[in-house]
C-alpha positions as CSV (number, residue, x, y, z in Angstrom):
1,M,121.2,-92.3,59.6
2,R,118.8,-94.3,61.6
3,T,116.5,-93.1,64.3
4,E,117.8,-95.5,66.9
5,E,121.1,-94.2,66.5
6,V,120.0,-90.3,67.0
7,K,118.1,-91.5,70.1
8,R,121.6,-93.3,71.4
9,I,123.5,-90.3,70.6
10,I,121.1,-88.1,72.5
11,E,120.5,-90.6,75.5
12,S,124.2,-91.2,75.9
13,G,125.2,-87.3,75.6
14,I,122.5,-86.1,78.1
15,D,122.6,-87.9,81.4
16,G,119.3,-89.3,82.3
17,S,117.5,-88.1,79.0
18,E,114.9,-90.0,77.1
19,A,114.6,-89.2,73.3
20,M,111.8,-90.1,70.7
21,V,113.3,-89.5,67.4
22,T,111.3,-89.9,64.3
23,A,112.4,-88.9,60.4
24,D,111.1,-88.4,57.1
25,G,114.2,-89.0,55.0
26,S,117.2,-86.9,56.5
27,K,114.7,-84.3,58.3
28,Y,114.6,-85.6,62.0
29,T,112.3,-84.7,64.9
30,A,113.7,-85.3,68.5
31,T,111.6,-85.2,71.4
32,V,114.0,-85.2,74.4
33,I,113.0,-85.1,77.9
34,A,115.6,-84.5,80.7
35,D,115.6,-82.8,84.0
36,I,118.7,-81.1,83.1
37,F,116.6,-78.7,81.0
38,D,115.0,-77.2,84.2
39,G,115.7,-73.5,84.2
40,M,117.4,-73.6,80.9
41,S,116.3,-71.3,78.0
42,M,115.0,-72.9,74.8
43,V,117.7,-71.8,72.9
44,A,120.4,-73.6,75.8
45,E,118.1,-76.7,75.5
46,Q,118.4,-76.7,71.7
47,K,122.1,-75.8,71.7
48,M,122.7,-78.6,73.8
49,V,121.1,-81.4,71.7
50,Y,122.6,-79.9,68.4
51,A,126.0,-80.0,69.7
52,L,125.6,-84.0,70.1
53,L,124.6,-84.3,66.5
54,N,126.8,-81.2,64.9
55,D,129.0,-83.5,63.1
56,Y,126.1,-85.2,61.4
57,I,124.5,-82.2,60.4
58,Q,127.7,-80.9,58.9
59,S,128.3,-84.1,57.0
60,G,124.8,-84.0,55.6
61,A,123.8,-87.3,57.2
62,I,121.0,-85.1,59.0
63,H,119.6,-82.3,56.8
64,A,117.1,-81.0,59.2
65,L,116.6,-81.3,63.1
66,T,113.8,-80.1,64.8
67,I,114.1,-80.4,68.8
68,K,111.3,-80.3,71.2
69,A,112.7,-80.3,74.9
70,Y,111.0,-80.7,78.0
71,T,111.8,-81.4,81.6
72,R,110.0,-84.5,83.2
73,A,107.4,-82.4,84.9
74,E,106.9,-80.3,81.6
75,W,106.3,-83.6,79.8
76,E,103.7,-85.0,82.1
77,K,102.0,-81.8,82.2
78,Q,101.8,-81.7,78.2
79,N,100.5,-85.5,77.9
């Protein structure tokens, strides 16, 4: 599975999001920036992203997924 495809799935599944995806084989890291995360727990943020990719995780196309989720304000503060 290509990183561009993972990015497209996340961005089309979370309104107004921006995703940056890297991969090392079938191990992916997704940094997702979206204001919908405002007020959500880290677990809730991760569940939202996992739900979009669950079929690919279950099929083995994605072996491991690390998620870093930020609101736009958090992202700007981080960088």
